[in-house]
N, C-alpha and C positions, 0 to 999 in steps of 0.2 A: 504494500500500500504506500502510495506516495504521501509525503507529509501534507497535512492539511494547510500548512502555511504556503501561500503562493507568492513567489518573489515578485516585487514590484519591478518596474522598468529599470534597466541597468543605470540610467542616468539618475533616476530618483534614489536608487541605492547609494550611488556615489555621493549624492547631495546629502543624504541622511548621515552618511559616514562622517562628514565634517573632517576631511583629511587635513591635517596641519601642513602648512607650507614650511617645510624644514629644508635645510641645506643637505645636499647629497654627500656632504663630507662626513656625515654621521649615519651611514647606512644601517648599522646594527641597531642603533636607537630607533631609527625610523621604522625598521621592520617590526620592532616590538610594538610600536604605536599602531601600525597597520594591523598587526595580529590582534591587538586588543579590540580594534573596531570590528574586525572580521568575526571575532568570537561573539560579540553582541549581535551583529547583523545576521549571522548564519547559525547562531546557537550551537557552536562547537567548542571544544576545549582548546587550551593554549597550545598543546603539543600538535594537534591536528592543524591548527591555524598556521603555526610556524613552519611545519613541514610543507604545507601547501605553498606558502610564500617562497620558501627556499627553492621549490621546483618551478616557480613561475619564470618563464623565459622573458626577461626584460630586454634582451637584445642590446645590452650595453646602455640602456637609457637610465638616467638618474632616477632613483626611487621617488623623488619628489614629483616628477612628471608622470611616472608610471603608477603611482599609488591608487588613483581613482580607478584605472583600468584593472588593476589587480583586484581591488575590492569588489567591484560590481561583477566581474567575471567569476571570481571564486564564490561569491554569494549566490549567484544564479546556479552554479554547479551544485553547491551544498543544499540549496532549497529544493532542488529537483531530485535529490537522493532520497531513498526511503528513510523515513524517520526511524531511529533505532528503537523508539518506544512503540510506534504504531505498526512497524513493518511485521513484527512478530505478534501473533495473536496472544492475548492474555489467557491464562489457564482458567479452569472453571472454579477454582477455590475462591470463596468469597461470598458476598451476599447478593441474592437474586430476587427480583420481584416476579411473582407468578401472575400472568395476565389472564383476567377473566374472559371467557370465550364470548360472552354477550356484550360486555361493555368495553372490553380491551383495556380496562383499568387494572392496576395492581391490586390483587386481593389478599396477598400474604407475602411475607418476606421469608426466604429460605436461606439458611446458612449452609454452605457446602464445605466439607472438610475432606482431607485426604489422609489416609493411614495405610502404610505399607502398599502403596500403589493402588488402593481402592478408594473410590469416592462414595461418600454418604451425605445425605442432606436432611436437615430437620427444620421444621417451621419455628421461627423465632418471634414472629409478630403477625397478627391478623390486621388487615386494613379494611376499614369500612368502605364498601363500594358506593359510587354515586347513587343517591336515592334509596339506599338500603336501610331498612329498619334495624337499628342496633340490636334489638331484642331477637332478631332473626339470625344473627351471626352465630355460627356453630362454634361453641367454646370447648366442647369435649367430643371425643370420637365415640359416639354411642353405637355406631354401626361396626366398629372394629371388633375383631375377635382375638382370643388369646390374651397375651400380655398387654396388648395395646387397647383393649376394651375399656372404655370410660376414661382414658387418659386425656389430659388437657391438650387442646390443639397446639398451644404454645409449647414448644419443646418436643412435639411429636415427630418421630422419624418419618420422612416422606418418601425417601428412596435409599437404597443401599446396594453394595456389591458391584458398582460400575467400575469397569477396568478399561484402560486405554487400549485401543486397537487401531493403530494408524492415526487417522485424522478424526476418529470418533471414539466414543466410550460405549461399551456393550456389556451384555451379560448381567444387567442390573434388574432390580425389582422396584416397582413404584406402587405406593399406596394411594388409592382414591379414598380420602378420609370421609367423603360424603356417603359412600356406600359400604366402606370397609373392604372392598375388593382389592386384590393386588394383581399387577400385570407385569409382564416382561418389559424391560426398558433399554433403549439405546438413545444416545444423544450426540449432538455435535455442536460446535460453536460457529457463529457467523458474525458478519459485520465487525471484523477485527476483534472478536472476543467479547463484543458488547451484547450479543444475543445468544441464547441457547435454544436449540430446537430439540424437543424431547419427543420420542416416539414410544407410546405405550401400546402394547399389543398382546394378543393371545396366540400362541403357536408360532406364527411367522410374522415378521414386520409388515408384510404386505397387508395383513388384516389388522389394522390398528388406527390410532388417532394421534395427531400431532398437537403439541402444545408449545407455546413460546414463553420464555422467561427473559427478563432484561436485567443487565447488571446494575446494581445499585451503587451509588457513589457515597 
């Protein structure tokens, strides 16, 4: 994924950089100043900035005259590179909002944890849906069976045993707390790790239903 920051026109970058007019008799000092401007402009570290400037072919021109060209050219290059934060999808560990199928609003918050390569999630907060009567909110799992029967919804395990399989997680089990039924589960991340698509099914994934969760900040 490309960085969400879109570089402005080269000349605007050079203008923003406010390059000092220094004498070419102090190239090392001037390179440090240019590197500082580039670090702010392109959001990179000092080592990367200095390495890029050292590789810049100034063709014998004094740095004072080449400074603007160096900055806007390098800034354009770095702004078009994949962002190190955004290029790699974030993993599933963290807090997610479950989207209600009817309203598309967040109905609960699920905390996903990883232990020994296996994912499990539990409900940590119920969220009142738009127009929902608070008294109608399910606070205990009355339909659950076994050890989960009658347990509070807050803190209730919602899925377990998901293991990574390439670009997705498979082999899990998910609980429908409204009915007490459990289903097989697989899931994958999309939108750079900001959305989770869950597939609950019986038997084979072809016969199932998708749900979407969104990463909470």
